[in-house]
N, C-alpha and C positions, 0 to 999 in steps of 0.2 A: 504494500500500500504506500502511496505517496505521503509526504508530510502533510499534516492537517492544513487545510486551506480555508479561507473565508470565501464562501460561495453564495452569491445572491441569484436566486432563480425567479424570473419574472414571467408570469403567464396569465392568460385570461380565464383559465379553468384549472381546478385542482379538486380531485375527488377526495372525500365525498361532498365537499361544500358546494361546488358548482360544476356541473358536467353536462356537455352535449355530445362529446365524442372522446376519442382516444387520448387527446391532449391532456385531459383531466387525469387520466390514469397514469400517464407518463410523468407528469409534474409531481404527483404525490409519491409515486414509487421511487423515482430518482432522488427526490429530496429526502425521503425516508432512508434509502440505502446509503446515501452519502453521510447523513447525520449519524447513522448507526455505525459507520466506519470511522467516526471520530472527527469529521469536518464540522466547521462552524457554518451552518447552513441557515439561510433565511429565504423562505418562499413568500413572494409577494403576490397578492390576489385582490381584486376589487371586492368590496363588501356589498354584494348585490342585495336587492330586496329579498330574493328567495332565501338567502343566507340569514338575513335579519329575521324573517318570518319563521325560520326553521326551529327557533329556540336554542340555537347553538350557544354554548357557554363561551363568552368572550370577556377579555379584560382590556381596559385602556392601557396604552403604552405611550406615555408622554403627553404633552400638551397639544391642543388643537393648533392648526396653522392655516395660513391662507396662501393659496396659489393665485398668481395673477397671470391669466392666459388671454392674450389678445384683448386686453382692457377689461376682462371679466374676472371678478374676484370670486374664488371658489374656496369655501371652507372645507377643511379636511382634518381627519385625525387618524391615528393608527390604533388598531385593535389587535389582540392576540387570541388565537384559538389553537388548541392542541390537535395535531394530526393523529388520528386513531392508529394504534398499533405501531407507534414510532419510538418507543423508549430506547435510549441508547444504553451503553454498558453501565452508565452511572444512574440509570433509572429515570432520566428526564426525557419527556416527549419533545418532538420537534414542534415549535410554536410557529404557526403560519401567521404572517403579517398581513392583516386585512386593511386595505385602504378604504376608509369610511368617508366618502364624499357624496352625500345624498343627492346633490344637484346633478351628479354625473351617473350614479349607479342605483339610485332608488327608482327602478323602472321594472316593468313587467318581465322583460326579457334580458338575457345577457347581452345580446347583440341586437341592434336596432337599425332602422332606416331613418332615425330622427335627424333633423338638420345639423345637430351638433355632434354627430358620431365621431368625427375627427378630433374634436375638442375633448371628448370623453377619454380617448386613449392617449392623447397628449397629456392630459391631466394625470392619468395613471402613471405614465413614465416620469413625469415631473415629480409626482408625490413619492415615488421610490427613491429618487435622488435626494429629495428633501428629508426623507426618513433616515437615510444613511448619514446625511450631514448632521441632523439633530442628535443622533446617537453616537456621532464621531466614529462610525464603523466604516472603514475603507475596505471594500471587498477586493480580494485578489482576482476573482472571476465574476463577471456579471453574465449570467446565462439567460439570454432573452429568447422567447419562443413565439414564432409566428408574427403576423403583421401588427398585431395589437401592441407589441413591444418593439416594433421596428425603429422607433425614434431613439430608443435608449443608447445604442452604439454611437449614433451621431451626436446626441446631446453630451455624452461623456467625453467624446474625442474632440468635439468642436466648440461646444458652448460652455463647458465647465472645466476647461483646461486651467483656469485660474485657481481652482481649488486643489491644493496639494493632497487633500484626502484621497483623491482618485488618481494620483500620478503613477501609482503602480498597478492600477486596475486594467485588466484586459477583458475583452468581450468575446463571447461566443453567441452566434445567432443561429438557432435551429429552425429548420423548415419542416413542419409536420405535414403540410399539404399546400403545394404551390398554387393550387387552384383558387385559393383565397388570398387576396393581395392588399386589400385596403386602399382602393383607388378613389381619389377625391378630386374635385375641381381645383385648379391651381390657385385660385384666390383663397382657398382654405388655409394656405400657409400663413396668411396674415391673421386669420381667425384663431389659429393655433398659437399665435404669439411668437412665430418663428421667422419673422421678416428679416431679422438681423443675420440669420444663417441661411437665408434663401439660396445663396450660392452653393450650399452643400447638397442640395437636392439634384437629381438628374436633370440637367439643363434642357436637353432635347425634349424630355417628357413635359417639363414645365412650359416650354415654348408651344407644345402641342395642346396645352390646356389642362393637364392633369398632374397630380402628385401621387406617387405610389409608395406607401409606407413599408411594404415588404421589401421592395427594391432598395429603399433607403437603408434598411438593415443590412442587406446584402453588400452594399457598397462600403459601409463604414465599420462593420464589425471586423475585429482582428482575424477571427476564423469563422467559418461556416460549417454547419453540420446538417445532415438530414437523417432520416430514420431507417435507411438501409443502404448498403453499398451499391446495389443495382440502381436504386432511385437516384443516388448521387450522380451516376453516369447518365441516366436517362434524361434528367432535367437540363443537361447541357446540350440537348438536341432540340431541333425545331418541333418534333412530334410531341415532346413532353415538357418543353421549357416554358410554355404558357406566355410567350413573349419576352421572357427574361433569360433565354438561353445564352445570349451573348455576354450578359453580365456574369452569369454563372461560369461560363467557359473561361472568362478572363480571370476568375478567381479559383481555377481548378486546383492550384497548388495549396490552397487553404480551404478546401472543401472535402469533408470526409463523411462517410456513411456509417452509422452505428445502429444496428437493429434494436428496437425497443425490447425491454425485458417484460416478463410476465409475472404478475403477482400470484405465486402458487399458494399463498395463504387464502386467496380468494377463488382461484381456479385450479382445483385439484380434486379429482373424483374420490379420493380416499377419505377426504374430510369435508366435502362440500355439503352444507346443511340444506341446500335447496333441492337435492335430488333424493328420490325415494330410497335408494339402496347405494351405499358407498362401495367402491371397488378399487382395485389397483392392478398393476401389471402382472402380479402373481396369480390373480384370480379374477377373471372377467365375467364370472357368472352374474355379478351384480349389474353389469351393463345390459345383459339381456332383460333383466327385470326393469331397468330404466326404460328400455325400448318399449316393453309391453305397456308400462304405465303412461308413457308419452302418447302412444297411439290411443289409449283409452281416454286420456285427458282431452285429446283433440277430436274425439268421436270418429276415429278411423277404424277400418276393418283390421282385426288382429291377425297376427301370424303370417305376414307376407313371406313368400319364398325368396324374394329379392330384398335389397337393402332399403333402408329408410334414408331419404335425402333430407338434409337440414339446411335452412338459410336463416341467418340472423344478420340483418344489415339495414343501413339507411338505403332507401330506394332513390338513387340518383343516377345520372348518366354515367358517372364514374364506375359504377358497380357492374356494368355489363349485362344488365337484365334484358336489354333489347335483343340479346341472342336467344333468349329462352322460349318465346312464343313458337318458333319453328321446331323446337326440340321436345319440350316437356310433354305436350299431348301425345307425341309418338311413344315415348317411353311409358307413360302412365297407362296408355291403352294396350300396348303390346306386352308389357312386363308386369309382373306382380310386385310392384314397388309402391312406396309411399313418399309423400312430400310434406314437410312441415315448414312453414314460413312465419318469421317474426320480423316486423319492420314497418316503416312508413316513409313517406316522402313524396316522390313524383306521383301525381294523380293517375297518370296513365298506367304506371306499374301497379299501383294499388288496385285499380279497376281490373287489370289483367289477372292478378292473383285471386281477386274476388270471383271473377268469372270462372277461373280454373277450379276453384273450390266448389262453386255452385254446379259446375258441369260434372265434377267427379267427387262428390261429397264424402265418399267412403275411402278415397285415396289421397285427398289433399286437405290439409288443415292450415288455416291462416289466422294470424292475430295481427291486426293492423295497429301499430303503436309500439311502445317498448315496455317490456315487463322483465325485470332482471331475473327473477326466479325462473321464469319460463326459458330465458336464454340459457341458463345453466342446465335445465332439463333437456333442452334440445341438444346441447353439446354432449350430454351423457346418453341420450336415447337414440340419436341419429347414428347411422353407420357411415355415411358419406356427407361431408360438409361442402357445399357449393360456393365458390368464390370466383366467378368468371370476370374479374375486374378488368376494365379498360386500362386503368392504371391504379396502383396501390402503393403509396409511399412506404408503408410498412405492413399494416394489418396486424390485428391481434387475434382475431377469431381462428385463423389457421393454426396459430400456436396453441390456443386453448384446445382446439380439436385434437391436435397431436397428443396432448397430455391425457385427453379423455378416451383415447383409442378410437376416435372418429376420424376416418381417413379423409384428409382434405383433397378436393379436386379443384385446381386453381389454374388461372392463366399465369404463365411464368413472366411476371412483370414486377418491378419494384421489390418490396419486401417479401412477396410471395415466392419469387425466384430464389431469394436468399435463405428461406426457411423451410421450404418443401423440396425434398429431393425426389426426382422422378423415379417411379418404381421400374426396376429392371427385372422382368420375369425370368430371364435366363440366369442371372446371378443372384436373384432374390435379394436385391438391395434397393433401398429407397424408402421414402416415408409417405408418398402420396402420388397423385396423378396430375400431370401438367400438360397444358396445351399452349401453343405459341401464337398462332395466327388468330386475329380477332374476328373469327368467322363462326357461324352456326355449325358449319361442317366440321371444323376442328373440335369444337365442344362436343358435338354429337359423337364423333369417333372416340374421343377420350372417355365419355360416359359409357359407350358400348364396351370399351376395353375394361373399364372398372367393373362392369357387370360380369365380364368373363372371369376376371380375377376373383370376384366374389364367390364364384362357384367352387374355386379351389380353396377349401377351408384351411388347409395347412398354410398356403401362401398368404391368405388373409390374416391369419394369426401372426405370422412373421411380420407382415406389414404393420399391424397394430403395435406389436412389441417394439419395433424399431422407432416408431413415432413416439411412443410413450417414454422411451429412453432419452429423447432429446431434452436438453436442459437450456431453456431460455430465461432462466430466473434472473432477477436483478442482481443477485449475488455474483453472477457471471458478467452481466452486461455493464454493471457499474464500473468495473475495472477499465473498460474501454474509455469511459468518460474521465476517470482519474488520469489515465495516460494522456488523453487529449489535453486536459487542463494543464498538466505538467509540461507538455510540449509547447503550449501557448506561452506559458510563463518563461520557459527556457529560451524561446525565441527572442523574447523581449530582453532577457538578461544577456543573451549572447550578442 
């Protein structure tokens, strides 16, 4: 382990306080892992209305302060709340720093389309710097995440160079999904109170009438990371770069990919409280019981001779569900298989799955929305997990599936390519099924291959065992972040 560091992690989400996606899980798990390994960690998160209404126990940390942003005075204060299951060797939990600024964050949703959305996240970044200053705590590393914190690297390197508290601070900016960039009209720079550093934004983009906060983080952070090695390469191409491929390619030497870890205290079939029967790699009989109970819960016909397919996902264009209408009815009508779907999002996808359920009510079960305990039961009760993603920066469900003995069937892109090894029937090696071309034909052929392997029960058992043996725990993945932090600081000292 590296020497203890002072690490500030800034993110718009942190589980269990505020979550809409995987960012929340990563923020909590990485902060917890670093804290438990002896680092001085501070996780900064907005104090949203939903947190205030949750009854979370908080304590004030210091006096209230005022931020002046574009001529607007915003009152704020810092609160503390303990992150669950985060006690270190001394018995102290990690305290999450909540930025309580009601004018910015006392709203129905975490993210809005309100006219002052750019000001909200400017205020968040400014409040983090203010909190460090008031506590005289100079971080070695400021680890910013996604566009909501994209201003932090620029502010620290260009606007607060006068403060010697930050003279040794180095920044890491992590991209969790390049599809969300925080793009605003160029005149928002003045509203954000950043007119004096206007020259630090991408000038061509400003001239074209916009400012991009994710791009700002990419330009000014000392180092960049994203959530898998393959995705780090993909985003430097026109196909996956979302218009930022040239910026990313120019920073190739300071861009790394680190696969997210999995919280096995939350996602492990041997201790999972959400599934009817616990099981592990030594005895998979409990998985059959979970399968039976899942089919019963979803009112599906029992005892299929073929596998149960599971989907737990946001329904967006990213997830590749547009490939399914040409395929699923064929398999559901020709083979004795089942499909269980949990998710919501794109109305066309929701209507399609509803239609499929109504057409084949004994073979297809659908829950529109998100239900955490059902997500666990699908991971435990399904035999094959479908993730035909168009792109996937990292993905977590395929790693959950591996641990639950549920074989992932994925498109080999981003983190899916880095975490699922293609099954080789000759050598009997691999952990899942992969296809490459983003076509219905490629997915169809891979699903047909999976059904053939399913019939070989010995091969299927080997496939499950190999997947369950993979270790993507944060105990392993945190070392990669420690090494990266050390390299960033060593580059500065060198």
